[in-house]
CHARMM-style PDB file with segment names, atoms N, HN, CA, C and O in Angstrom:
ATOM      1  N   MET     1     115.715  81.600  98.338  1.00  0.00      PROA
ATOM      2  CA  MET     1     116.362  82.823  98.060  1.00  0.00      PROA
ATOM      3  C   MET     1     117.837  82.902  98.670  1.00  0.00      PROA
ATOM      4  O   MET     1     118.133  82.168  99.613  1.00  0.00      PROA
ATOM      5  N   GLY     2     118.681  83.720  98.171  1.00  0.00      PROA
ATOM      6  HN  GLY     2     118.441  84.316  97.404  1.00  0.00      PROA
ATOM      7  CA  GLY     2     119.975  83.857  98.700  1.00  0.00      PROA
ATOM      8  C   GLY     2     120.099  84.890  99.781  1.00  0.00      PROA
ATOM      9  O   GLY     2     119.089  85.438 100.224  1.00  0.00      PROA
ATOM     10  N   ASP     3     121.269  85.168 100.209  1.00  0.00      PROA
ATOM     11  HN  ASP     3     122.089  84.723  99.850  1.00  0.00      PROA
ATOM     12  CA  ASP     3     121.444  86.212 101.201  1.00  0.00      PROA
ATOM     13  C   ASP     3     121.078  87.539 100.604  1.00  0.00      PROA
ATOM     14  O   ASP     3     121.275  87.759  99.409  1.00  0.00      PROA
ATOM     15  N   TYR     4     120.572  88.389 101.377  1.00  0.00      PROA
ATOM     16  HN  TYR     4     120.412  88.209 102.348  1.00  0.00      PROA
ATOM     17  CA  TYR     4     120.270  89.728 100.949  1.00  0.00      PROA
ATOM     18  C   TYR     4     120.350  90.719 102.149  1.00  0.00      PROA
ATOM     19  O   TYR     4     120.327  90.334 103.318  1.00  0.00      PROA
ATOM     20  N   VAL     5     120.443  92.006 101.778  1.00  0.00      PROA
ATOM     21  HN  VAL     5     120.462  92.318 100.829  1.00  0.00      PROA
ATOM     22  CA  VAL     5     120.616  92.949 102.811  1.00  0.00      PROA
ATOM     23  C   VAL     5     119.273  93.770 102.933  1.00  0.00      PROA
ATOM     24  O   VAL     5     118.700  94.196 101.931  1.00  0.00      PROA
ATOM     25  N   LYS     6     118.826  93.959 104.152  1.00  0.00      PROA
ATOM     26  HN  LYS     6     119.292  93.613 104.966  1.00  0.00      PROA
ATOM     27  CA  LYS     6     117.665  94.727 104.351  1.00  0.00      PROA
ATOM     28  C   LYS     6     118.082  96.186 104.575  1.00  0.00      PROA
ATOM     29  O   LYS     6     118.960  96.508 105.375  1.00  0.00      PROA
ATOM     30  N   ALA     7     117.388  97.050 103.808  1.00  0.00      PROA
ATOM     31  HN  ALA     7     116.675  96.788 103.158  1.00  0.00      PROA
ATOM     32  CA  ALA     7     117.798  98.445 103.917  1.00  0.00      PROA
ATOM     33  C   ALA     7     117.160  99.099 105.121  1.00  0.00      PROA
ATOM     34  O   ALA     7     116.097  98.666 105.565  1.00  0.00      PROA
ATOM     35  N   PHE     8     117.772 100.112 105.649  1.00  0.00      PROA
ATOM     36  HN  PHE     8     118.636 100.464 105.288  1.00  0.00      PROA
ATOM     37  CA  PHE     8     117.297 100.871 106.716  1.00  0.00      PROA
ATOM     38  C   PHE     8     117.129 102.285 106.200  1.00  0.00      PROA
ATOM     39  O   PHE     8     118.051 102.831 105.593  1.00  0.00      PROA
ATOM     40  N   ILE     9     116.022 102.866 106.418  1.00  0.00      PROA
ATOM     41  HN  ILE     9     115.273 102.423 106.911  1.00  0.00      PROA
ATOM     42  CA  ILE     9     115.596 104.195 105.865  1.00  0.00      PROA
ATOM     43  C   ILE     9     115.726 105.284 106.881  1.00  0.00      PROA
ATOM     44  O   ILE     9     115.257 105.144 108.010  1.00  0.00      PROA
ATOM     45  N   TYR    10     116.355 106.368 106.502  1.00  0.00      PROA
ATOM     46  HN  TYR    10     116.736 106.481 105.585  1.00  0.00      PROA
ATOM     47  CA  TYR    10     116.414 107.549 107.361  1.00  0.00      PROA
ATOM     48  C   TYR    10     115.711 108.663 106.669  1.00  0.00      PROA
ATOM     49  O   TYR    10     116.027 108.997 105.527  1.00  0.00      PROA
ATOM     50  N   ASN    11     114.761 109.242 107.343  1.00  0.00      PROA
ATOM     51  HN  ASN    11     114.504 108.971 108.270  1.00  0.00      PROA
ATOM     52  CA  ASN    11     113.970 110.367 106.838  1.00  0.00      PROA
ATOM     53  C   ASN    11     114.542 111.619 107.481  1.00  0.00      PROA
ATOM     54  O   ASN    11     114.512 111.742 108.705  1.00  0.00      PROA
ATOM     55  N   LEU    12     115.065 112.555 106.687  1.00  0.00      PROA
ATOM     56  HN  LEU    12     115.090 112.455 105.693  1.00  0.00      PROA
ATOM     57  CA  LEU    12     115.659 113.706 107.175  1.00  0.00      PROA
ATOM     58  C   LEU    12     114.848 114.910 106.825  1.00  0.00      PROA
ATOM     59  O   LEU    12     114.477 115.064 105.661  1.00  0.00      PROA
ATOM     60  N   ASP    13     114.540 115.794 107.779  1.00  0.00      PROA
ATOM     61  HN  ASP    13     114.841 115.669 108.725  1.00  0.00      PROA
ATOM     62  CA  ASP    13     113.854 117.032 107.482  1.00  0.00      PROA
ATOM     63  C   ASP    13     113.917 117.926 108.692  1.00  0.00      PROA
ATOM     64  O   ASP    13     114.415 117.531 109.747  1.00  0.00      PROA
ATOM     65  N   PHE    14     113.413 119.127 108.536  1.00  0.00      PROA
ATOM     66  HN  PHE    14     113.009 119.447 107.680  1.00  0.00      PROA
ATOM     67  CA  PHE    14     113.363 120.080 109.645  1.00  0.00      PROA
ATOM     68  C   PHE    14     112.596 119.551 110.738  1.00  0.00      PROA
ATOM     69  O   PHE    14     111.708 118.722 110.540  1.00  0.00      PROA
ATOM     70  N   PRO    15     112.925 120.039 112.032  1.00  0.00      PROA
ATOM     71  CA  PRO    15     112.291 119.399 113.195  1.00  0.00      PROA
ATOM     72  C   PRO    15     110.743 119.555 113.145  1.00  0.00      PROA
ATOM     73  O   PRO    15     110.057 118.626 113.572  1.00  0.00      PROA
ATOM     74  N   ASN    16     110.175 120.635 112.667  1.00  0.00      PROA
ATOM     75  HN  ASN    16     110.733 121.390 112.320  1.00  0.00      PROA
ATOM     76  CA  ASN    16     108.761 120.807 112.652  1.00  0.00      PROA
ATOM     77  C   ASN    16     108.061 119.786 111.676  1.00  0.00      PROA
ATOM     78  O   ASN    16     106.978 119.275 111.959  1.00  0.00      PROA
ATOM     79  N   VAL    17     108.720 119.530 110.554  1.00  0.00      PROA
ATOM     80  HN  VAL    17     109.601 119.945 110.324  1.00  0.00      PROA
ATOM     81  CA  VAL    17     108.298 118.560 109.589  1.00  0.00      PROA
ATOM     82  C   VAL    17     108.344 117.217 110.126  1.00  0.00      PROA
ATOM     83  O   VAL    17     107.380 116.469 109.965  1.00  0.00      PROA
ATOM     84  N   ILE    18     109.401 116.839 110.763  1.00  0.00      PROA
ATOM     85  HN  ILE    18     110.184 117.447 110.894  1.00  0.00      PROA
ATOM     86  CA  ILE    18     109.536 115.457 111.325  1.00  0.00      PROA
ATOM     87  C   ILE    18     108.467 115.313 112.483  1.00  0.00      PROA
ATOM     88  O   ILE    18     107.862 114.250 112.619  1.00  0.00      PROA
ATOM     89  N   ALA    19     108.273 116.252 113.207  1.00  0.00      PROA
ATOM     90  HN  ALA    19     108.765 117.115 113.096  1.00  0.00      PROA
ATOM     91  CA  ALA    19     107.216 116.206 114.300  1.00  0.00      PROA
ATOM     92  C   ALA    19     105.874 115.912 113.706  1.00  0.00      PROA
ATOM     93  O   ALA    19     105.158 115.065 114.240  1.00  0.00      PROA
ATOM     94  N   TYR    20     105.476 116.574 112.608  1.00  0.00      PROA
ATOM     95  HN  TYR    20     106.058 117.263 112.174  1.00  0.00      PROA
ATOM     96  CA  TYR    20     104.254 116.334 111.879  1.00  0.00      PROA
ATOM     97  C   TYR    20     104.258 114.980 111.280  1.00  0.00      PROA
ATOM     98  O   TYR    20     103.249 114.276 111.314  1.00  0.00      PROA
ATOM     99  N   ARG    21     105.336 114.606 110.747  1.00  0.00      PROA
ATOM    100  HN  ARG    21     106.156 115.178 110.719  1.00  0.00      PROA
ATOM    101  CA  ARG    21     105.506 113.185 110.046  1.00  0.00      PROA
ATOM    102  C   ARG    21     105.303 112.169 111.148  1.00  0.00      PROA
ATOM    103  O   ARG    21     104.621 111.172 110.913  1.00  0.00      PROA
ATOM    104  N   ASN    22     105.849 112.357 112.327  1.00  0.00      PROA
ATOM    105  HN  ASN    22     106.403 113.167 112.518  1.00  0.00      PROA
ATOM    106  CA  ASN    22     105.739 111.332 113.330  1.00  0.00      PROA
ATOM    107  C   ASN    22     104.270 111.185 113.792  1.00  0.00      PROA
ATOM    108  O   ASN    22     103.881 110.113 114.255  1.00  0.00      PROA
ATOM    109  N   GLN    23     103.479 112.218 113.673  1.00  0.00      PROA
ATOM    110  HN  GLN    23     103.795 113.089 113.297  1.00  0.00      PROA
ATOM    111  CA  GLN    23     102.153 112.157 114.008  1.00  0.00      PROA
ATOM    112  C   GLN    23     101.315 111.387 112.931  1.00  0.00      PROA
ATOM    113  O   GLN    23     100.442 110.587 113.266  1.00  0.00      PROA
ATOM    114  N   LEU    24     101.607 111.652 111.667  1.00  0.00      PROA
ATOM    115  HN  LEU    24     102.317 112.302 111.395  1.00  0.00      PROA
ATOM    116  CA  LEU    24     100.862 111.129 110.590  1.00  0.00      PROA
ATOM    117  C   LEU    24     101.383 109.801 110.094  1.00  0.00      PROA
ATOM    118  O   LEU    24     100.586 108.982 109.634  1.00  0.00      PROA
ATOM    119  N   LEU    25     102.697 109.537 110.163  1.00  0.00      PROA
ATOM    120  HN  LEU    25     103.344 110.202 110.536  1.00  0.00      PROA
ATOM    121  CA  LEU    25     103.200 108.351 109.533  1.00  0.00      PROA
ATOM    122  C   LEU    25     104.518 108.033 110.501  1.00  0.00      PROA
ATOM    123  O   LEU    25     105.645 108.381 110.150  1.00  0.00      PROA
ATOM    124  N   PRO    26     104.295 107.419 111.607  1.00  0.00      PROA
ATOM    125  CA  PRO    26     105.458 107.077 112.446  1.00  0.00      PROA
ATOM    126  C   PRO    26     106.390 106.160 111.801  1.00  0.00      PROA
ATOM    127  O   PRO    26     105.987 105.343 110.973  1.00  0.00      PROA
ATOM    128  N   ALA    27     107.688 106.258 112.158  1.00  0.00      PROA
ATOM    129  HN  ALA    27     108.016 106.921 112.831  1.00  0.00      PROA
ATOM    130  CA  ALA    27     108.709 105.392 111.538  1.00  0.00      PROA
ATOM    131  C   ALA    27     108.427 103.890 111.811  1.00  0.00      PROA
ATOM    132  O   ALA    27     107.964 103.467 112.871  1.00  0.00      PROA
ATOM    133  N   GLY    28     108.751 103.150 110.759  1.00  0.00      PROA
ATOM    134  HN  GLY    28     109.127 103.494 109.899  1.00  0.00      PROA
ATOM    135  CA  GLY    28     108.536 101.653 110.773  1.00  0.00      PROA
ATOM    136  C   GLY    28     109.749 101.018 111.562  1.00  0.00      PROA
ATOM    137  O   GLY    28     110.542 101.705 112.205  1.00  0.00      PROA
ATOM    138  N   ASP    29     109.821  99.681 111.457  1.00  0.00      PROA
ATOM    139  HN  ASP    29     109.177  99.122 110.934  1.00  0.00      PROA
ATOM    140  CA  ASP    29     110.845  98.939 112.120  1.00  0.00      PROA
ATOM    141  C   ASP    29     112.200  99.239 111.585  1.00  0.00      PROA
ATOM    142  O   ASP    29     113.153  99.241 112.364  1.00  0.00      PROA
ATOM    143  N   ARG    30     112.367  99.491 110.325  1.00  0.00      PROA
ATOM    144  HN  ARG    30     111.593  99.489 109.692  1.00  0.00      PROA
ATOM    145  CA  ARG    30     113.641  99.692 109.715  1.00  0.00      PROA
ATOM    146  C   ARG    30     113.766 101.136 109.208  1.00  0.00      PROA
ATOM    147  O   ARG    30     114.302 101.384 108.128  1.00  0.00      PROA
ATOM    148  N   GLU    31     113.268 102.065 109.996  1.00  0.00      PROA
ATOM    149  HN  GLU    31     112.832 101.863 110.873  1.00  0.00      PROA
ATOM    150  CA  GLU    31     113.119 103.461 109.583  1.00  0.00      PROA
ATOM    151  C   GLU    31     113.369 104.318 110.833  1.00  0.00      PROA
ATOM    152  O   GLU    31     113.015 103.959 111.956  1.00  0.00      PROA
ATOM    153  N   GLN    32     114.044 105.550 110.553  1.00  0.00      PROA
ATOM    154  HN  GLN    32     114.332 105.841 109.641  1.00  0.00      PROA
ATOM    155  CA  GLN    32     114.279 106.446 111.591  1.00  0.00      PROA
ATOM    156  C   GLN    32     113.990 107.742 111.068  1.00  0.00      PROA
ATOM    157  O   GLN    32     114.489 108.038 109.982  1.00  0.00      PROA
ATOM    158  N   ASN    33     113.212 108.621 111.709  1.00  0.00      PROA
ATOM    159  HN  ASN    33     112.806 108.380 112.591  1.00  0.00      PROA
ATOM    160  CA  ASN    33     112.992 109.997 111.365  1.00  0.00      PROA
ATOM    161  C   ASN    33     113.978 110.912 112.148  1.00  0.00      PROA
ATOM    162  O   ASN    33     114.035 110.907 113.378  1.00  0.00      PROA
ATOM    163  N   ILE    34     114.689 111.635 111.415  1.00  0.00      PROA
ATOM    164  HN  ILE    34     114.643 111.640 110.416  1.00  0.00      PROA
ATOM    165  CA  ILE    34     115.852 112.488 112.040  1.00  0.00      PROA
ATOM    166  C   ILE    34     115.451 113.972 111.758  1.00  0.00      PROA
ATOM    167  O   ILE    34     115.416 114.427 110.614  1.00  0.00      PROA
ATOM    168  N   PRO    35     115.155 114.689 112.866  1.00  0.00      PROA
ATOM    169  CA  PRO    35     114.901 116.093 112.690  1.00  0.00      PROA
ATOM    170  C   PRO    35     116.244 116.790 112.602  1.00  0.00      PROA
ATOM    171  O   PRO    35     117.102 116.578 113.459  1.00  0.00      PROA
ATOM    172  N   CYS    36     116.461 117.667 111.526  1.00  0.00      PROA
ATOM    173  HN  CYS    36     115.764 117.839 110.830  1.00  0.00      PROA
ATOM    174  CA  CYS    36     117.718 118.312 111.314  1.00  0.00      PROA
ATOM    175  C   CYS    36     117.603 119.334 110.251  1.00  0.00      PROA
ATOM    176  O   CYS    36     116.598 119.442 109.548  1.00  0.00      PROA
ATOM    177  N   ASN    37     118.681 120.102 110.146  1.00  0.00      PROA
ATOM    178  HN  ASN    37     119.498 120.014 110.717  1.00  0.00      PROA
ATOM    179  CA  ASN    37     118.786 121.038 109.064  1.00  0.00      PROA
ATOM    180  C   ASN    37     119.967 120.403 108.213  1.00  0.00      PROA
ATOM    181  O   ASN    37     121.066 120.179 108.720  1.00  0.00      PROA
ATOM    182  N   LEU    38     119.695 120.154 107.008  1.00  0.00      PROA
ATOM    183  HN  LEU    38     118.802 120.336 106.596  1.00  0.00      PROA
ATOM    184  CA  LEU    38     120.673 119.525 106.142  1.00  0.00      PROA
ATOM    185  C   LEU    38     122.024 120.265 105.900  1.00  0.00      PROA
ATOM    186  O   LEU    38     123.032 119.719 105.452  1.00  0.00      PROA
ATOM    187  N   ASN    39     121.917 121.605 106.261  1.00  0.00      PROA
ATOM    188  HN  ASN    39     121.099 122.049 106.625  1.00  0.00      PROA
ATOM    189  CA  ASN    39     123.145 122.377 106.132  1.00  0.00      PROA
ATOM    190  C   ASN    39     124.066 122.186 107.308  1.00  0.00      PROA
ATOM    191  O   ASN    39     125.235 122.565 107.231  1.00  0.00      PROA
ATOM    192  N   ASP    40     123.593 121.620 108.381  1.00  0.00      PROA
ATOM    193  HN  ASP    40     122.643 121.312 108.443  1.00  0.00      PROA
ATOM    194  CA  ASP    40     124.375 121.290 109.516  1.00  0.00      PROA
ATOM    195  C   ASP    40     124.635 119.744 109.538  1.00  0.00      PROA
ATOM    196  O   ASP    40     123.701 118.972 109.756  1.00  0.00      PROA
ATOM    197  N   THR    41     125.831 119.325 109.325  1.00  0.00      PROA
ATOM    198  HN  THR    41     126.590 119.952 109.148  1.00  0.00      PROA
ATOM    199  CA  THR    41     126.180 117.936 109.089  1.00  0.00      PROA
ATOM    200  C   THR    41     126.179 117.142 110.452  1.00  0.00      PROA
ATOM    201  O   THR    41     126.716 116.035 110.489  1.00  0.00      PROA
ATOM    202  N   ALA    42     125.618 117.657 111.517  1.00  0.00      PROA
ATOM    203  HN  ALA    42     125.182 118.557 111.488  1.00  0.00      PROA
ATOM    204  CA  ALA    42     125.586 116.888 112.668  1.00  0.00      PROA
ATOM    205  C   ALA    42     124.753 115.602 112.611  1.00  0.00      PROA
ATOM    206  O   ALA    42     124.966 114.659 113.374  1.00  0.00      PROA
ATOM    207  N   TRP    43     123.763 115.604 111.645  1.00  0.00      PROA
ATOM    208  HN  TRP    43     123.589 116.370 111.026  1.00  0.00      PROA
ATOM    209  CA  TRP    43     122.909 114.425 111.412  1.00  0.00      PROA
ATOM    210  C   TRP    43     123.772 113.245 110.889  1.00  0.00      PROA
ATOM    211  O   TRP    43     123.327 112.100 110.966  1.00  0.00      PROA
ATOM    212  N   PHE    44     124.902 113.478 110.400  1.00  0.00      PROA
ATOM    213  HN  PHE    44     125.263 114.408 110.337  1.00  0.00      PROA
ATOM    214  CA  PHE    44     125.742 112.354 110.033  1.00  0.00      PROA
ATOM    215  C   PHE    44     125.966 111.362 111.041  1.00  0.00      PROA
ATOM    216  O   PHE    44     126.030 110.165 110.764  1.00  0.00      PROA
ATOM    217  N   ASP    45     126.099 111.863 112.313  1.00  0.00      PROA
ATOM    218  HN  ASP    45     126.047 112.836 112.537  1.00  0.00      PROA
ATOM    219  CA  ASP    45     126.380 110.988 113.476  1.00  0.00      PROA
ATOM    220  C   ASP    45     125.219 109.990 113.716  1.00  0.00      PROA
ATOM    221  O   ASP    45     125.451 108.939 114.314  1.00  0.00      PROA
ATOM    222  N   ALA    46     124.009 110.280 113.278  1.00  0.00      PROA
ATOM    223  HN  ALA    46     123.820 111.134 112.792  1.00  0.00      PROA
ATOM    224  CA  ALA    46     122.855 109.370 113.455  1.00  0.00      PROA
ATOM    225  C   ALA    46     122.745 108.282 112.435  1.00  0.00      PROA
ATOM    226  O   ALA    46     121.898 107.395 112.551  1.00  0.00      PROA
ATOM    227  N   ILE    47     123.597 108.337 111.425  1.00  0.00      PROA
ATOM    228  HN  ILE    47     124.284 109.058 111.331  1.00  0.00      PROA
ATOM    229  CA  ILE    47     123.507 107.359 110.316  1.00  0.00      PROA
ATOM    230  C   ILE    47     124.509 106.218 110.603  1.00  0.00      PROA
ATOM    231  O   ILE    47     125.699 106.441 110.827  1.00  0.00      PROA
ATOM    232  N   ASP    48     123.976 105.013 110.583  1.00  0.00      PROA
ATOM    233  HN  ASP    48     123.009 104.831 110.401  1.00  0.00      PROA
ATOM    234  CA  ASP    48     124.810 103.846 110.735  1.00  0.00      PROA
ATOM    235  C   ASP    48     125.172 103.363 109.337  1.00  0.00      PROA
ATOM    236  O   ASP    48     124.365 102.682 108.703  1.00  0.00      PROA
ATOM    237  N   ALA    49     126.337 103.687 108.846  1.00  0.00      PROA
ATOM    238  HN  ALA    49     126.993 104.240 109.361  1.00  0.00      PROA
ATOM    239  CA  ALA    49     126.807 103.263 107.487  1.00  0.00      PROA
ATOM    240  C   ALA    49     127.849 102.193 107.482  1.00  0.00      PROA
ATOM    241  O   ALA    49     128.662 102.084 106.564  1.00  0.00      PROA
ATOM    242  N   THR    50     127.813 101.401 108.528  1.00  0.00      PROA
ATOM    243  HN  THR    50     127.152 101.489 109.273  1.00  0.00      PROA
ATOM    244  CA  THR    50     128.818 100.226 108.648  1.00  0.00      PROA
ATOM    245  C   THR    50     128.764  99.364 107.431  1.00  0.00      PROA
ATOM    246  O   THR    50     129.822  98.941 106.965  1.00  0.00      PROA
ATOM    247  N   GLY    51     127.569  99.055 106.852  1.00  0.00      PROA
ATOM    248  HN  GLY    51     126.710  99.399 107.230  1.00  0.00      PROA
ATOM    249  CA  GLY    51     127.315  98.249 105.782  1.00  0.00      PROA
ATOM    250  C   GLY    51     127.234  98.963 104.460  1.00  0.00      PROA
ATOM    251  O   GLY    51     126.848  98.378 103.447  1.00  0.00      PROA
ATOM    252  N   GLY    52     127.592 100.207 104.468  1.00  0.00      PROA
ATOM    253  HN  GLY    52     127.906 100.682 105.290  1.00  0.00      PROA
ATOM    254  CA  GLY    52     127.508 101.126 103.389  1.00  0.00      PROA
ATOM    255  C   GLY    52     126.199 101.934 103.484  1.00  0.00      PROA
ATOM    256  O   GLY    52     125.376 101.706 104.371  1.00  0.00      PROA
ATOM    257  N   ALA    53     126.037 102.839 102.589  1.00  0.00      PROA
ATOM    258  HN  ALA    53     126.705 103.025 101.869  1.00  0.00      PROA
ATOM    259  CA  ALA    53     124.863 103.767 102.658  1.00  0.00      PROA
ATOM    260  C   ALA    53     124.605 104.270 101.263  1.00  0.00      PROA
ATOM    261  O   ALA    53     125.529 104.474 100.476  1.00  0.00      PROA
ATOM    262  N   VAL    54     123.308 104.471 100.959  1.00  0.00      PROA
ATOM    263  HN  VAL    54     122.557 104.306 101.599  1.00  0.00      PROA
ATOM    264  CA  VAL    54     122.838 105.008  99.669  1.00  0.00      PROA
ATOM    265  C   VAL    54     121.910 106.166 100.048  1.00  0.00      PROA
ATOM    266  O   VAL    54     120.969 105.987 100.821  1.00  0.00      PROA
ATOM    267  N   PHE    55     122.184 107.368  99.492  1.00  0.00      PROA
ATOM    268  HN  PHE    55     122.948 107.514  98.863  1.00  0.00      PROA
ATOM    269  CA  PHE    55     121.350 108.512  99.801  1.00  0.00      PROA
ATOM    270  C   PHE    55     120.543 109.050  98.560  1.00  0.00      PROA
ATOM    271  O   PHE    55     121.076 109.314  97.482  1.00  0.00      PROA
ATOM    272  N   PHE    56     119.269 109.175  98.813  1.00  0.00      PROA
ATOM    273  HN  PHE    56     118.835 108.960  99.688  1.00  0.00      PROA
ATOM    274  CA  PHE    56     118.380 109.769  97.790  1.00  0.00      PROA
ATOM    275  C   PHE    56     118.050 111.141  98.219  1.00  0.00      PROA
ATOM    276  O   PHE    56     117.642 111.363  99.359  1.00  0.00      PROA
ATOM    277  N   ALA    57     118.223 112.113  97.293  1.00  0.00      PROA
ATOM    278  HN  ALA    57     118.554 111.933  96.367  1.00  0.00      PROA
ATOM    279  CA  ALA    57     117.972 113.546  97.659  1.00  0.00      PROA
ATOM    280  C   ALA    57     117.039 114.050  96.688  1.00  0.00      PROA
ATOM    281  O   ALA    57     117.347 114.949  95.905  1.00  0.00      PROA
ATOM    282  N   SER    58     115.873 113.483  96.714  1.00  0.00      PROA
ATOM    283  HN  SER    58     115.623 112.753  97.350  1.00  0.00      PROA
ATOM    284  CA  SER    58     114.781 113.944  95.656  1.00  0.00      PROA
ATOM    285  C   SER    58     114.277 115.335  96.024  1.00  0.00      PROA
ATOM    286  O   SER    58     113.659 115.561  97.064  1.00  0.00      PROA
ATOM    287  N   GLY    59     114.565 116.211  95.147  1.00  0.00      PROA
ATOM    288  HN  GLY    59     115.067 116.027  94.302  1.00  0.00      PROA
ATOM    289  CA  GLY    59     114.023 117.557  95.360  1.00  0.00      PROA
ATOM    290  C   GLY    59     114.646 118.402  96.458  1.00  0.00      PROA
ATOM    291  O   GLY    59     114.159 119.474  96.816  1.00  0.00      PROA
ATOM    292  N   VAL    60     115.715 117.883  96.960  1.00  0.00      PROA
ATOM    293  HN  VAL    60     116.110 117.011  96.669  1.00  0.00      PROA
ATOM    294  CA  VAL    60     116.395 118.699  98.119  1.00  0.00      PROA
ATOM    295  C   VAL    60     117.396 119.736  97.639  1.00  0.00      PROA
ATOM    296  O   VAL    60     117.399 120.857  98.149  1.00  0.00      PROA
ATOM    297  N   PHE    61     118.215 119.413  96.711  1.00  0.00      PROA
ATOM    298  HN  PHE    61     118.212 118.503  96.297  1.00  0.00      PROA
ATOM    299  CA  PHE    61     119.267 120.309  96.263  1.00  0.00      PROA
ATOM    300  C   PHE    61     118.732 121.580  95.726  1.00  0.00      PROA
ATOM    301  O   PHE    61     119.426 122.596  95.754  1.00  0.00      PROA
ATOM    302  N   TYR    62     117.555 121.578  95.246  1.00  0.00      PROA
ATOM    303  HN  TYR    62     116.991 120.752  95.223  1.00  0.00      PROA
ATOM    304  CA  TYR    62     116.922 122.791  94.669  1.00  0.00      PROA
ATOM    305  C   TYR    62     116.901 123.916  95.664  1.00  0.00      PROA
ATOM    306  O   TYR    62     116.991 125.077  95.264  1.00  0.00      PROA
ATOM    307  N   TYR    63     116.786 123.626  96.963  1.00  0.00      PROA
ATOM    308  HN  TYR    63     116.714 122.683  97.288  1.00  0.00      PROA
ATOM    309  CA  TYR    63     116.706 124.522  98.064  1.00  0.00      PROA
ATOM    310  C   TYR    63     117.934 125.135  98.528  1.00  0.00      PROA
ATOM    311  O   TYR    63     117.908 126.185  99.170  1.00  0.00      PROA
ATOM    312  N   PHE    64     119.046 124.511  98.223  1.00  0.00      PROA
ATOM    313  HN  PHE    64     119.067 123.658  97.701  1.00  0.00      PROA
ATOM    314  CA  PHE    64     120.314 125.020  98.695  1.00  0.00      PROA
ATOM    315  C   PHE    64     120.703 126.216  97.896  1.00  0.00      PROA
ATOM    316  O   PHE    64     120.448 126.303  96.695  1.00  0.00      PROA
ATOM    317  N   LEU    65     121.339 127.160  98.592  1.00  0.00      PROA
ATOM    318  HN  LEU    65     121.547 127.090  99.568  1.00  0.00      PROA
ATOM    319  CA  LEU    65     121.776 128.456  97.905  1.00  0.00      PROA
ATOM    320  C   LEU    65     123.234 128.263  97.321  1.00  0.00      PROA
ATOM    321  O   LEU    65     124.068 127.563  97.895  1.00  0.00      PROA
ATOM    322  N   LYS    66     123.458 128.877  96.239  1.00  0.00      PROA
ATOM    323  HN  LYS    66     122.781 129.445  95.772  1.00  0.00      PROA
ATOM    324  CA  LYS    66     124.783 128.809  95.678  1.00  0.00      PROA
ATOM    325  C   LYS    66     125.699 129.657  96.560  1.00  0.00      PROA
ATOM    326  O   LYS    66     125.236 130.585  97.223  1.00  0.00      PROA
ATOM    327  N   LYS    67     126.945 129.357  96.571  1.00  0.00      PROA
ATOM    328  HN  LYS    67     127.322 128.603  96.033  1.00  0.00      PROA
ATOM    329  CA  LYS    67     127.907 130.136  97.293  1.00  0.00      PROA
ATOM    330  C   LYS    67     128.883 130.756  96.300  1.00  0.00      PROA
ATOM    331  OT1 LYS    67     129.801 131.472  96.702  1.00  0.00      PROA
TER     332      LYS     67
END
């Protein structure tokens, strides 16, 4: 096989949800659970995007309020 990039997964959710997730399904070797509020962009600092980044927001935007 040729060269390939291994993805690193970031799971973002409210602190209480991440705490529960850590109990049931702890993060793997290439995974990090980040407790945060998506409306506060401070979580950006925890993301290593030096090789690029792809974000999947399945079912997230539905919960944001219109301004």
